Structure formats: C-alpha cells, structure tokens
Legacy VTK file of the C-alpha trace (Angstrom):
# vtk DataFile Version 3.0
C-alpha trace
ASCII
DATASET POLYDATA
POINTS 298 float
0.077 0.047 -0.075
1.267 3.281 -1.238
1.281 6.124 1.554
-1.220 8.288 -0.182
-3.887 5.114 -0.317
-2.681 4.632 3.369
-3.637 7.988 4.525
-6.824 7.738 2.851
-7.763 4.515 4.457
-6.668 5.570 7.717
-8.566 8.644 7.832
-11.611 7.033 6.273
-11.268 4.593 9.192
-10.626 6.972 11.980
-13.489 9.454 10.881
-16.213 7.435 9.804
-16.018 3.968 10.888
-17.083 3.174 14.615
-16.256 -0.583 15.671
-19.561 -1.871 16.823
-19.736 -2.861 20.421
-19.050 -6.575 20.699
-22.246 -8.978 21.342
-20.430 -12.377 21.737
-21.222 -14.603 24.380
-18.434 -15.921 26.492
-20.264 -17.584 29.029
-18.458 -20.144 30.662
-15.147 -19.220 29.157
-11.673 -18.294 30.104
-9.935 -15.258 28.347
-6.311 -14.342 28.552
-5.298 -10.804 27.993
-1.792 -9.435 28.048
-1.100 -5.551 28.717
-4.206 -5.724 30.875
-3.656 -3.233 33.388
-3.925 -0.083 31.352
-5.410 1.366 28.145
-7.052 -1.214 25.156
-6.188 -4.175 27.564
-8.341 -2.833 30.302
-11.049 -1.583 28.601
-11.081 -5.386 26.622
-11.200 -6.704 30.124
-14.309 -5.089 31.003
-15.787 -5.972 27.798
-15.223 -9.612 28.084
-16.365 -9.490 31.930
-19.651 -7.647 30.588
-20.347 -10.605 27.780
-19.978 -12.916 31.164
-16.789 -14.849 30.651
-16.402 -16.834 33.858
-12.386 -15.815 33.999
-10.283 -13.538 32.764
-6.821 -13.753 33.463
-5.162 -10.191 33.170
-1.454 -10.406 32.199
0.449 -7.704 33.758
4.064 -6.694 34.678
3.881 -6.314 38.038
1.849 -7.878 41.249
0.884 -4.275 42.235
0.004 -3.084 38.613
-2.570 -6.356 38.510
-4.173 -5.940 41.749
-4.868 -2.097 40.684
-6.632 -3.346 37.349
-8.427 -6.012 39.090
-9.885 -3.301 41.550
-10.541 -1.188 38.630
-12.476 -3.531 36.614
-14.632 -4.482 39.672
-15.344 -0.978 40.296
-16.072 -0.662 36.617
-18.567 -3.550 36.105
-19.667 -4.528 39.852
-18.405 -7.888 39.034
-17.473 -10.732 41.176
-13.941 -10.211 41.727
-13.173 -13.969 41.460
-14.073 -14.078 37.840
-10.369 -12.045 37.209
-6.954 -13.379 38.257
-3.662 -11.080 37.571
-0.632 -13.206 36.521
3.015 -11.622 36.209
3.872 -11.325 32.742
6.993 -9.479 31.623
7.700 -9.559 27.805
11.156 -8.451 28.008
12.364 -11.798 29.560
11.661 -14.879 27.978
11.931 -16.955 31.336
9.138 -14.769 32.407
7.326 -15.694 29.540
7.702 -19.436 30.045
6.917 -19.190 33.588
3.538 -17.523 32.689
2.412 -20.288 30.507
3.362 -23.200 33.127
0.351 -22.727 35.483
-1.834 -23.178 31.965
-2.071 -26.798 32.853
-3.878 -26.006 36.239
-6.854 -24.113 33.956
-9.869 -25.912 33.530
-10.272 -24.288 30.253
-8.614 -21.687 28.135
-10.588 -20.432 25.533
-9.366 -17.515 23.922
-6.079 -15.246 24.087
-5.572 -11.802 23.279
-1.799 -10.517 22.979
-2.005 -6.866 23.478
1.246 -5.935 25.494
3.727 -3.708 23.685
5.668 -1.079 23.264
6.967 1.921 21.125
10.123 3.723 22.204
13.062 5.646 20.056
15.334 4.696 22.796
17.529 1.775 21.745
17.941 -0.656 24.471
18.710 -4.280 23.876
16.779 -7.242 25.817
17.415 -10.918 25.514
19.884 -10.225 22.848
17.394 -8.382 20.384
16.135 -4.643 20.220
13.721 -4.238 22.953
10.992 -3.386 20.514
11.728 -6.648 18.502
12.041 -8.618 21.646
8.673 -7.300 23.327
6.495 -6.884 20.309
7.529 -9.820 18.150
9.382 -12.600 19.835
7.865 -12.551 23.173
4.292 -12.566 21.771
4.657 -15.520 18.993
6.691 -17.506 22.159
3.644 -17.026 24.639
0.979 -18.120 22.467
3.145 -21.076 20.970
3.224 -22.071 24.597
-0.240 -21.644 25.085
-1.596 -23.117 21.884
-2.026 -26.930 23.390
-3.986 -25.848 26.220
-6.271 -24.143 23.721
-6.483 -27.224 21.399
-7.355 -28.940 24.468
-10.217 -27.093 25.648
-11.507 -26.908 22.069
-11.588 -30.615 22.003
-13.137 -30.850 25.383
-15.736 -27.990 25.394
-16.679 -28.348 21.234
-16.107 -24.717 21.339
-13.678 -23.125 18.731
-10.377 -21.618 20.614
-9.403 -18.235 19.422
-6.285 -16.022 19.329
-5.435 -12.591 18.266
-2.538 -10.520 18.141
-2.612 -6.599 18.202
-0.863 -5.461 15.066
-0.855 -2.071 13.480
-1.925 -0.748 10.001
1.506 0.867 10.195
3.056 -2.403 8.692
1.423 -0.941 5.512
3.808 1.819 5.232
6.874 0.298 6.709
9.869 0.151 4.999
11.025 -3.230 3.728
14.763 -2.535 3.144
16.201 -3.526 6.420
13.868 -6.702 6.661
15.047 -7.914 3.314
18.860 -7.579 4.403
20.625 -11.477 3.955
21.161 -12.685 7.440
18.847 -13.258 10.690
16.136 -10.711 10.181
16.038 -10.222 14.236
20.126 -9.713 14.542
19.755 -7.216 11.933
17.490 -5.114 13.366
19.536 -5.591 16.587
22.419 -3.937 15.004
22.378 -0.052 16.491
24.736 0.983 13.617
22.986 -0.302 10.580
19.353 0.272 11.340
16.916 3.158 12.442
15.238 2.841 15.608
12.491 5.199 14.555
11.392 2.415 12.046
11.448 -0.527 14.195
7.690 -0.005 15.477
6.414 -0.482 12.056
8.534 -3.074 11.167
7.944 -5.043 14.073
4.131 -4.880 13.550
4.903 -6.120 10.266
7.420 -9.194 11.239
4.599 -9.902 13.969
1.844 -10.282 10.654
4.284 -12.226 9.136
4.834 -14.515 11.897
1.156 -14.601 12.874
0.466 -16.014 9.208
3.163 -18.445 9.899
2.160 -19.866 13.084
-1.432 -20.158 11.720
-0.334 -21.700 8.529
1.592 -24.591 10.925
-1.749 -25.019 12.960
-4.232 -25.268 10.208
-7.837 -25.095 12.020
-9.038 -29.191 12.200
-10.780 -31.196 14.953
-7.438 -31.910 16.455
-6.408 -28.246 16.376
-9.704 -26.299 16.338
-8.032 -23.007 17.004
-8.726 -19.728 14.892
-5.136 -17.307 14.791
-5.585 -13.793 13.452
-4.240 -10.294 13.875
-5.911 -7.213 14.042
-5.728 -3.262 14.271
-7.311 -1.242 16.940
-6.727 1.619 14.734
-5.378 4.908 16.233
-6.544 4.994 19.861
-6.124 7.410 23.057
-3.848 5.098 24.741
-0.497 5.427 26.695
1.512 3.478 23.839
3.781 6.409 24.043
4.646 6.139 27.771
8.044 5.135 26.808
10.380 7.742 25.091
8.906 7.858 21.402
10.964 11.190 20.792
9.827 14.568 20.939
9.041 15.061 17.030
6.970 11.808 17.185
5.099 12.543 20.282
4.085 15.661 18.961
2.912 14.535 15.818
0.940 11.456 17.503
-0.547 13.991 19.628
-1.994 15.914 17.278
-3.281 13.030 15.270
-4.825 11.561 18.367
-6.608 14.910 18.913
-8.038 14.914 15.604
-9.038 11.443 14.872
-8.051 8.884 17.579
-10.630 6.763 19.187
-11.470 6.263 22.667
-9.796 3.364 24.039
-13.477 1.767 25.085
-14.285 1.918 21.033
-10.375 0.578 20.131
-10.696 -2.260 22.899
-13.729 -3.519 20.448
-11.886 -4.728 18.254
-9.856 -6.526 20.523
-13.026 -8.467 21.583
-14.276 -9.169 18.213
-11.264 -10.727 16.988
-11.931 -13.303 19.736
-15.418 -13.547 19.594
-16.914 -17.234 19.616
-18.345 -16.128 16.350
-15.380 -15.083 14.815
-15.226 -17.843 12.313
-12.501 -19.871 10.256
-12.490 -17.332 7.878
-10.364 -15.000 10.209
-7.560 -17.486 10.321
-4.343 -16.123 9.268
-5.600 -13.072 8.282
-5.350 -9.299 9.336
-8.474 -7.680 10.745
-9.288 -3.886 10.534
-12.724 -2.344 11.346
-13.845 -5.900 12.675
-13.723 -6.719 9.256
-11.179 -8.955 7.004
-8.555 -6.491 5.507
-5.796 -9.008 3.900
LINES 1 299
298 0 1 2 3 4 5 6 7 8 9 10 11 12 13 14 15 16 17 18 19 20 21 22 23 24 25 26 27 28 29 30 31 32 33 34 35 36 37 38 39 40 41 42 43 44 45 46 47 48 49 50 51 52 53 54 55 56 57 58 59 60 61 62 63 64 65 66 67 68 69 70 71 72 73 74 75 76 77 78 79 80 81 82 83 84 85 86 87 88 89 90 91 92 93 94 95 96 97 98 99 100 101 102 103 104 105 106 107 108 109 110 111 112 113 114 115 116 117 118 119 120 121 122 123 124 125 126 127 128 129 130 131 132 133 134 135 136 137 138 139 140 141 142 143 144 145 146 147 148 149 150 151 152 153 154 155 156 157 158 159 160 161 162 163 164 165 166 167 168 169 170 171 172 173 174 175 176 177 178 179 180 181 182 183 184 185 186 187 188 189 190 191 192 193 194 195 196 197 198 199 200 201 202 203 204 205 206 207 208 209 210 211 212 213 214 215 216 217 218 219 220 221 222 223 224 225 226 227 228 229 230 231 232 233 234 235 236 237 238 239 240 241 242 243 244 245 246 247 248 249 250 251 252 253 254 255 256 257 258 259 260 261 262 263 264 265 266 267 268 269 270 271 272 273 274 275 276 277 278 279 280 281 282 283 284 285 286 287 288 289 290 291 292 293 294 295 296 297
C-alpha cells in the first residue's frame, strides 16, 4: 500500500467507521489478555466481563499493577472479583514468558488469548540479545502463544467450542519499509545492530514482522478437529492510549499528539476490536488474516 492510499484508508477508518459494540457470548469461558492493566487491554477486560466470561486472566508486568487493574474492573463492572486473576508477565524476559505459560495446566479451560502488550520507543536498548521492541512486540508474543496453544487445543476438544487467538497489530505495517527486513541474514539480529538500523522505523517493522509471524504460526497450525483454534491479528486503529508512555522522541510525540486529538478513537471503542477478533463467532475465515474495523482486510 502506498503512502497516499494508506492515509486515505486511515482517515476514512478513523473518521467514518465506529467498531460495533461486541455482543459475543463468553459464558463459561476463560480469556487471557496481555497488557491488561491499562489502555486497550484494560477496556477489553471490562468488555469480556460484561459479556459473561467466567474467568479473565490479566497478564501484567507486576503484582501491584495487576491488583490495581482488578480493582478498577470490579469497580467499573461490579463483577465478582473471583472472575479476575492477575498473572505476572514481562515480555522483555523469555523466562517470564515461560513461567507465565506453566500454570496453564492448572486451568480447567482456556478459550481465547488476546496478545495486546507491546511498546513503542525511540530509545535504543537491547533485551534478550535483541532490540527491545523486537523482543517485546514480536518474539515474546509469538513464544507465549506457541506455549499456550496446546491448552487452547485441549479446551476446544473438551468443550466443542473453537479456540481463538488474536495479536494486536498495526496498520502502520502497510507503510513500513522493507529494506532492513530484506537484508540477508537473521532479520532479528540485523534489526538489533544499532549501527545499521533506524530505531524510529522499528515499531512499524515490528508490527509487520508480527504479521508475518502470525501467518506462519497459523499455517503451521491449520484449523482441524485436533487443532480447532483460529489465529489472527488485527488493528484497533489510532486510539487514545498510553502507547507513548515510553520515550518515543519529541517530534514523534508531537505529531502523534496532534493525530490523536484529531482522529483517535477512545480506548473503549478501540478495545471493541480486540474483543471482536476473539469472539466465538469470529469464524474460521479469519484464520491467518489481518482484521481492520472488525472486518478481514488482508
């Protein structure tokens, strides 16, 4: 997609499309939401509770943040606190991802996972041997879902209800440059070479790589009676969230602040897309696909 088409598509989506309120029935189901203590993730948790999910697991970086988020959801929805659990998850640590996945065996069932957590920053740091955005926005989310997939398959077989996984992507991937991604060698290592890459381009490239990763994961796990799990990714569009809480650079912050003021959706409206992507009726046709405005875009 060229830049002009992207801008037209983005502004049409932001100004003339309002994602519908989710209506899926999550009765009896268990849902995991990462990055659930703030912004889109927190609003998605509220939606799942209102749609009668029996258990929503909030994946957060610290116990303190998890407890605070649970309190906010209980206050907003007046739900029974037993329907909410906060589990610690730090996507900048592969060990944390592995530890998070271990208790899955203790769950009676796991029906849906929303991989929402991520960062956007212009500060160069390296985590687990890779530039931090690559680790947090691409590698760890895919690793986490790969580890949770067996439980989703098991639950789908037991309940007869299709499992669902969705990753929060971004339509910025449409205009992300391919030059650095197409260099020979290990893509992740290339993007983690400070001297040969531009940190300002990494968020869009990370979301593009995540999309590729989701498609490969979905192709490796086709929907069958033995693996009845739909895997997709989606964009919530530009939303009034705190994605810029990390150092995104002054110029980018100013530009995005103007964009947010003009066209951004509220976090509640944006979170509707997170819920739609894993609603029970989302359907096999979304497997391997990218969703925009609650519809298949590619």
